[in-house]
Wavefront OBJ file of the C-alpha trace (Angstrom):
o trace
v 0.047 -0.162 -0.047
v 2.805 2.460 0.652
v 3.859 2.475 -3.089
v 0.393 4.067 -3.687
v 0.677 6.517 -0.691
v 4.256 7.444 -1.500
v 3.546 7.668 -5.387
v 6.466 4.977 -5.828
v 4.596 3.499 -8.727
v 5.393 6.699 -10.859
v 8.816 6.856 -10.159
v 9.925 3.104 -9.822
v 10.133 1.078 -13.166
v 7.102 -1.017 -13.742
v 9.115 -3.883 -14.991
v 11.377 -3.895 -11.402
v 7.881 -3.522 -9.474
v 6.661 -6.761 -11.462
v 9.970 -8.387 -10.043
v 8.848 -7.463 -6.480
v 5.506 -8.767 -6.961
v 3.404 -11.984 -6.829
v -0.262 -12.257 -7.693
v -0.449 -8.388 -8.053
v 0.824 -7.937 -4.672
v 4.227 -5.976 -4.049
v 6.413 -7.448 -1.420
v 9.460 -5.370 -0.741
v 11.236 -1.910 -0.761
v 14.316 -1.713 -2.411
v 17.285 0.253 -1.428
v 19.054 0.263 -4.708
v 19.926 -1.703 -7.626
v 23.063 -3.090 -8.438
v 24.436 -4.100 -12.169
v 26.028 -7.504 -12.379
v 27.186 -7.381 -16.123
v 30.036 -5.077 -15.586
v 33.745 -5.684 -16.905
v 36.125 -3.825 -14.510
v 39.717 -2.822 -15.343
v 42.755 -1.190 -14.091
v 43.066 1.769 -16.563
v 46.884 2.262 -15.922
v 47.633 -1.399 -16.630
v 45.801 -1.450 -19.776
v 47.360 1.979 -20.740
v 50.938 0.667 -20.206
v 50.138 -2.367 -22.445
v 48.618 -0.256 -25.226
v 44.995 -1.802 -24.522
v 42.372 0.643 -25.193
v 38.688 -0.010 -24.106
v 36.032 1.975 -26.007
v 32.131 2.212 -25.085
v 31.789 -1.469 -25.782
v 34.091 -4.428 -25.735
v 33.574 -7.630 -27.670
v 34.669 -11.050 -26.708
v 37.374 -11.061 -29.512
v 38.799 -7.683 -28.097
v 38.750 -9.184 -24.532
v 40.747 -12.420 -25.259
v 43.279 -10.458 -27.583
v 43.688 -8.339 -24.586
v 44.017 -11.295 -22.303
v 46.716 -12.852 -24.674
v 48.608 -9.521 -24.710
v 48.619 -9.058 -20.792
v 49.780 -12.664 -20.502
v 52.518 -12.313 -22.789
v 53.697 -9.046 -20.369
v 53.377 -11.388 -17.338
v 50.131 -9.909 -16.115
v 47.147 -12.072 -14.995
v 44.229 -10.846 -17.287
v 41.233 -11.644 -14.947
v 40.869 -11.494 -11.155
v 38.254 -13.888 -9.605
v 37.776 -14.440 -6.071
v 35.418 -17.624 -5.733
v 36.010 -18.696 -2.130
v 32.135 -18.256 -2.597
v 31.182 -20.084 -5.737
v 28.709 -17.507 -6.555
v 31.636 -15.242 -7.720
v 32.206 -17.689 -10.366
v 28.662 -18.249 -11.086
v 28.261 -14.483 -11.746
v 30.717 -14.925 -14.685
v 28.440 -17.815 -15.902
v 25.260 -15.897 -15.781
v 26.947 -12.956 -17.744
v 28.285 -15.214 -20.384
v 24.627 -16.768 -20.371
v 22.722 -13.719 -20.912
v 25.425 -12.777 -23.717
v 24.398 -15.687 -25.532
v 20.636 -16.341 -24.651
v 19.484 -12.819 -24.423
v 16.461 -11.662 -22.116
v 13.565 -13.315 -23.500
v 15.312 -16.561 -23.578
v 16.704 -15.915 -20.084
v 13.142 -16.093 -18.520
v 12.544 -19.192 -20.667
v 15.663 -21.067 -19.273
v 14.287 -20.637 -15.835
v 10.581 -21.329 -16.318
v 11.316 -24.596 -18.182
v 10.661 -23.450 -21.796
v 14.275 -23.453 -23.128
v 16.363 -26.454 -22.204
v 19.718 -26.219 -20.737
v 20.825 -28.652 -23.270
v 20.043 -26.041 -26.021
v 22.893 -25.166 -28.361
v 22.927 -21.213 -27.061
v 23.724 -22.743 -23.614
v 26.372 -24.825 -24.623
v 28.055 -21.934 -26.500
v 27.711 -20.043 -23.493
v 29.377 -22.618 -21.355
v 32.305 -23.169 -23.768
v 32.979 -19.349 -23.630
v 32.531 -19.516 -19.770
v 35.329 -22.196 -19.626
v 37.446 -20.148 -22.114
v 37.129 -16.961 -19.666
v 38.053 -19.043 -16.731
v 41.388 -19.949 -18.599
v 42.514 -16.356 -18.113
v 41.810 -16.380 -14.057
v 44.344 -16.095 -11.235
v 45.339 -19.430 -10.098
v 44.622 -18.647 -6.422
v 40.988 -17.701 -7.216
v 39.462 -20.435 -4.940
v 41.291 -18.909 -1.822
v 40.201 -15.453 -2.547
v 36.925 -13.708 -1.545
v 35.379 -11.450 -4.365
v 36.804 -8.012 -2.491
v 40.437 -9.549 -2.536
v 40.015 -10.200 -6.341
v 39.013 -6.453 -6.844
v 42.010 -5.557 -4.605
v 44.214 -7.346 -7.198
v 42.853 -5.300 -9.867
v 43.365 -2.028 -7.901
v 47.024 -3.109 -6.805
v 47.504 -3.917 -10.832
v 48.335 -7.754 -10.309
v 45.438 -8.547 -12.626
v 43.839 -6.350 -15.048
v 40.103 -7.059 -15.384
v 37.390 -8.836 -13.074
v 33.810 -9.484 -13.872
v 31.953 -8.406 -10.764
v 28.877 -6.621 -9.810
v 29.158 -2.673 -9.014
v 29.345 -3.324 -5.198
v 33.107 -3.002 -6.572
v 32.577 0.437 -6.794
v 32.478 0.782 -3.363
v 36.039 -1.081 -2.809
v 37.456 1.339 -5.475
v 36.116 4.195 -3.559
v 37.464 2.782 -0.093
v 40.932 2.339 -1.944
v 40.901 6.015 -2.965
v 40.915 5.183 -6.723
v 39.653 7.840 -9.286
v 37.069 6.915 -12.020
v 38.553 6.969 -15.566
v 41.997 7.566 -13.976
v 42.632 4.526 -12.118
v 39.720 2.380 -13.039
v 37.169 1.983 -15.666
v 34.269 -0.212 -16.705
v 32.255 -1.546 -19.633
v 29.277 -3.627 -20.109
v 30.220 -7.373 -20.149
v 30.866 -8.304 -23.716
v 27.524 -8.747 -25.795
v 25.213 -7.739 -22.912
v 24.955 -4.147 -23.964
v 21.343 -3.066 -24.151
v 20.780 -5.486 -20.942
v 20.831 -4.681 -17.291
v 21.501 -7.739 -14.992
v 19.652 -6.757 -12.050
v 20.697 -7.322 -8.298
v 18.530 -5.565 -5.722
v 18.846 -5.111 -2.256
v 15.553 -4.780 -0.477
v 13.408 -4.982 2.720
v 10.156 -6.510 3.770
v 7.676 -5.896 6.527
v 6.306 -9.166 8.357
v 2.543 -9.221 8.429
v 2.446 -9.833 12.212
v 5.501 -7.942 13.439
v 5.286 -6.642 17.047
v 6.424 -3.302 15.903
v 4.578 -3.293 12.494
v 3.962 0.219 12.066
v 7.550 1.040 12.902
v 8.582 -1.544 9.999
v 6.330 0.590 7.819
v 8.118 3.910 8.720
v 11.195 2.226 7.937
v 10.254 1.053 4.628
v 9.222 4.829 3.736
v 12.670 5.981 4.795
v 14.282 3.468 2.775
v 12.235 4.340 -0.232
v 12.560 8.134 0.226
v 14.826 10.322 -2.031
v 16.963 11.443 0.539
v 18.000 7.768 1.619
v 17.844 6.445 -2.001
v 20.696 9.220 -2.973
v 22.873 8.983 0.370
v 22.929 5.308 0.576
v 23.610 4.501 -3.157
v 26.301 7.361 -3.343
v 28.892 5.335 -1.358
v 27.848 1.502 -2.358
v 27.958 1.722 -6.233
v 24.449 1.006 -6.733
v 21.898 3.177 -8.149
v 18.441 4.393 -6.698
v 15.558 2.631 -8.014
v 13.662 6.015 -8.200
v 14.095 7.564 -11.601
v 13.206 11.054 -10.202
v 16.932 11.501 -8.498
v 19.176 13.822 -10.562
v 22.106 11.562 -12.005
v 24.477 14.543 -11.615
v 24.289 14.075 -7.594
v 26.256 10.745 -8.188
v 29.439 9.425 -9.453
v 30.284 8.972 -13.429
v 29.938 5.356 -12.909
v 26.508 5.714 -11.570
v 25.400 8.131 -14.136
v 26.382 5.760 -16.918
v 24.622 2.938 -14.801
v 21.559 5.177 -14.285
v 21.189 6.017 -18.198
v 21.292 2.223 -18.975
v 18.673 1.300 -16.296
v 16.115 3.632 -17.686
v 16.324 2.250 -21.294
v 17.762 -1.264 -20.960
v 15.990 -4.760 -20.555
v 15.824 -5.488 -16.803
v 17.133 -8.941 -16.299
v 16.788 -10.917 -12.729
v 20.148 -12.198 -11.578
v 20.354 -15.806 -11.106
v 22.907 -16.260 -8.546
v 21.502 -13.380 -6.299
v 18.168 -15.101 -5.827
v 15.722 -13.603 -8.275
v 15.754 -15.769 -11.438
v 15.714 -19.288 -10.299
v 13.966 -21.191 -7.267
v 16.389 -21.804 -4.389
v 16.636 -25.717 -5.196
v 17.643 -24.811 -9.087
v 19.886 -22.017 -7.881
v 21.823 -24.438 -5.428
v 21.806 -27.133 -8.279
v 23.428 -24.658 -10.770
v 26.070 -23.479 -7.958
v 27.021 -27.322 -7.641
v 27.260 -27.651 -11.306
v 29.636 -24.640 -11.362
v 31.860 -25.908 -8.698
v 32.348 -28.969 -10.718
v 32.888 -26.945 -14.074
v 35.343 -24.778 -12.542
v 37.616 -28.042 -12.062
v 36.638 -30.059 -15.122
v 35.542 -27.476 -17.660
v 33.131 -30.435 -18.841
v 29.996 -28.586 -20.733
v 27.941 -32.054 -21.192
v 28.361 -32.876 -17.374
v 27.006 -29.536 -16.345
v 24.214 -29.513 -18.967
v 23.158 -33.047 -17.888
v 23.107 -31.924 -14.354
v 21.316 -28.693 -14.741
v 18.801 -29.838 -17.068
v 17.688 -32.783 -14.849
v 17.595 -30.460 -11.707
v 15.533 -27.944 -14.059
v 12.932 -30.044 -14.682
v 12.346 -30.347 -10.967
v 12.537 -26.948 -9.908
v 11.305 -24.477 -12.565
v 10.886 -20.969 -11.530
v 7.526 -19.076 -11.737
l 1 2 3 4 5 6 7 8 9 10 11 12 13 14 15 16 17 18 19 20 21 22 23 24 25 26 27 28 29 30 31 32 33 34 35 36 37 38 39 40 41 42 43 44 45 46 47 48 49 50 51 52 53 54 55 56 57 58 59 60 61 62 63 64 65 66 67 68 69 70 71 72 73 74 75 76 77 78 79 80 81 82 83 84 85 86 87 88 89 90 91 92 93 94 95 96 97 98 99 100 101 102 103 104 105 106 107 108 109 110 111 112 113 114 115 116 117 118 119 120 121 122 123 124 125 126 127 128 129 130 131 132 133 134 135 136 137 138 139 140 141 142 143 144 145 146 147 148 149 150 151 152 153 154 155 156 157 158 159 160 161 162 163 164 165 166 167 168 169 170 171 172 173 174 175 176 177 178 179 180 181 182 183 184 185 186 187 188 189 190 191 192 193 194 195 196 197 198 199 200 201 202 203 204 205 206 207 208 209 210 211 212 213 214 215 216 217 218 219 220 221 222 223 224 225 226 227 228 229 230 231 232 233 234 235 236 237 238 239 240 241 242 243 244 245 246 247 248 249 250 251 252 253 254 255 256 257 258 259 260 261 262 263 264 265 266 267 268 269 270 271 272 273 274 275 276 277 278 279 280 281 282 283 284 285 286 287 288 289 290 291 292 293 294 295 296 297 298 299 300 301 302 303 304 305 306 307
């Protein structure tokens, strides 16, 4: 009801509200929206090695850069998958690049088989990308991987824009020390990771919970919270100039791109299917076996499709 009383229906994108709803009822208030399909890079490392990144990057560009960096003794890709979701995030980026937003929904509703050629192409690509990661990936957390980029030990990282807070904390300057671009072949798509709060129906302090949600959704909170986190406001009535260059880029895309719910951050699949895919990712990181992955996930998908 507070979406109506606070007039949030007019300022929060309908496609996002739909992702927070079930049977016409809205169940949560978002603090902000993170973008998952971002490729971060150490600008000085790339400049030193004669690698220029434009507004877009293709897979051919990325792999050419990776080979050049390897030849210079630099690890191309920083991954910290002590939590396997971090490697899973790279998988969902590769998946989105190859299946696109429409088939993305079909993949998790059971209409598109995990045994399809598009999925196999994405998995082959995923394996190729992992061939350029740091050897100690399983010993690192996601933020330690970002630190490897900040320190110049690695050049790139595929990670959501909570990474922006890490760059900020390390006093890194946008477009001087670090840069970013949409993950290859995902321009026009926005892989959404949302942080949100709910109010329990019979909470002992229910009205206070509602007041908290109103505060979370206010212009003031949306601006000040997201400023330091790297995410962007869910409200479209906040002036982008109040935020960083990165966030202005993200906000502009958020307004026009296809909004796609993330798999590993709990929005695209049922919890059971998400866990099955995480298990398959753990095995794939070691084996790079596409057919074993497909067989395991396709079987789990038939039992656990998402609505």
